[in-house]
N, C-alpha and C positions, 0 to 999 in steps of 0.2 A: 393555479392549475394543481390537483390529484394526482400524485402519481404510486401507484402501486407495486412492490418489488415482485409479488407473485406474477402481477397480469405481464411483465417483462418477462418474468421464465416461460410463461406463454410463445411467446415470439422465440426466443432461443431454440425453444425445443420444439418446435415448427420448423425452424430450420437447419435444426441440427446435423442434416444430413448434407450439407453444403459446404464443401470443401474449400478452404482457400489461406493463403497466407498475407498478410496486410504489410511483410517487410520488414516490423518490430523486433521479431522473434530470430533472436541469433542463431535456434535450431530449426527453424524454418518448421515449426508445427502444424501440421495438419488437422484444424479447429474451425468452426464455423465463426464466418468474416461478422454475423449477426451477435455474437457471444456479447459485446460490448455494451449492447442494449439491456442484458440483464442487471447490469449494476446500477442503471436506472441512474444516469448522470443527468437527474431532476433536478440540479442543485450545482451551481458552480461560483466563479473562481473571482474574487478578489482578493486579496489579502499578502501576504508575504508568497514571497516566489520560491514555490517549491515544484520541483520538477519531478513527473513521474516517477523517473527511476531512483527518486530516493525513499518511494515509498514499496519498493521492493524486498528489504528486507524484514516485513514484518510477513511474507510468507516464508514457508518453512522450506532449510534448505532437505538437497537431497537424500541425506543420512536420517534427517528427521521426521521423513515423511512416512505416512502408516504403511504394513506391510499389503500390496496390491497397487500401490498406488503410484502414477509415474508423470514427473512434469511432461508436460505437453509443449505449451506454449505460454509467450506474454501479449498484450497488448497496452500501447499507450493511449491513456484514457483521459488525457490533460484534457482541459475545454475546447479547445482548437481541434482537436482530434475527434470529441464526443458529441458534438452539435452539428446537427445537419444543416442548420442553415444561421444566418444571422440572428434572429429571434432567438432560436435557441439559443445560443452563443449568450445573447444578453440575459438570458432569463437564469442561466448556469451564476453569471457576474452577480446580479441582483441578489441570489441566496447566498452569496460567499462561498460558492464551492471553489478550492483552491487547484486542485488536481485528483487525479484518479488512474487506476491501473486494474487490468483484469487479469487474470494467469488461468488458465484450462491444466488438469489434469487428466489422465487415462486412469481406470479403475478397473482392475480385474481384466487385463489384456486388452482392453477397449470395450470391455463390453457397456461399462456406462464414462460417463465422463462427468467432472467436476468444476462447473465454472465458479470462480469465485473473483469480483470486484471488492475494489478499498477505495472509496471516494473519500477527500480529506477536505475540511472545511476550515474559514476562521472563525468558527465560534460552534458552540455545541448545541444552539437552540434548534438550529435549522436542520443536522442528522436525527432529533429527537422528533421532530414535526413527520419529518417525513418517513419514519419510522410510524407513528402512529396514525399517519395517511393511510398506511396500509391495514391497520386495524389495530385492538387493543392489546398491547405489551402485557398486561395483566392476567390475560384469560387464557392461561397455559391449557383447561382443561376443555377449552372449547371444540366442537367439531373438527376432527383432523390435526389438531396442536400436539404437541408432545414437549416434554420437560426439559430443558438445558438449564441446571440448575446454575447460576453464578455466571450465564455468558452475560457480557458486556454491564452497562451500565441498565439496558434493559434490552428485550429482545422478544422475535416471532419465532417459533421453528412450527413446521406444519406438513404434512403431506397433501400432495394437490396431484388431483387425474382430471387431466387436459383432453377435452374432445371426448368421444364416443367410437364405440364398435372397433373398426381395425386401425381408427386413426388417434384412437386414444394412446394417453402416455402418462408416466407417472413421475412425478418429482418430488423429492425432498427437497424443501426449501426453508433457509435459515435467512434472516437478516436481522442486524443488532449493532448497538451504537455504543462507543466505548471514547467517551470525549467528544473530541471534535471528527471523530470517525466516523462513515456509515459503511456498514460490510454486507453484503447478498454473496450467500452462496446457493446455488444450485448443483442437487445431485439427477444427474439427466441419465434416462435409457433404463431405469429398472422397471421392478415391478410393484405391484400394491405391497409386496411384504418384504422390499427390500430394508435389508439393517438401516438403521439410522446409525450406526457404531462411525463408521468411518467420514460422515457429514461433519458429527458431532465432534470427533477427534480433531478432523481439522481447524474446525472453529475454534475448538480452546487453543489450538496452537498457535493461530493466529492473534488469537484475542487476550492471550498472553505474552505476546509482543509488543502488541498495540499497548498493554498497561506498563510497561517495561520503559517504554519510550514512545509518552505521549506525543513528543514533536518530532516530526521527521528531521 
């Protein structure tokens, strides 16, 4: 089965108006319950026991966050939480996904939302396969793409317009691989001219932590 991180962003953007709390966030953040979909739990877990909370250290602390970015909430995306049914859980296990976590951040006092998910695998092959199913990581000059030199082992960064007319939405979407990690980031709620600086800064902060600590 082919999974495309930007297709999952479509779902998250469409449901971004829905509020909710799944009980995993100690701050009871108001973030869409659909956010976990964007991470693309298309690949999941056999291998060493790694709890979703062990992945939290890869996210920036409050003092590291860029200006205008505020932590909203976190979500358990371990395989049994992310899977919608037994078949999907089996897919996760077959693909070697070990665990995952999702964070949500408010940008510019709630004008936009950053949704960032990290999935950890028991090998590096599946994250690369997942990324390449979303497009060619080397095509940084393709329409809608932009360059984020040095991000991960390979990456895809692009702007997306979802829907048409009044129902349209714009997303800045980045996905990258670093070793056994697959990361997906979506900046939701902006315009076609929304700068990519905050999304890129957050991606680099996370990627540096992944590089410095490749084993949870």
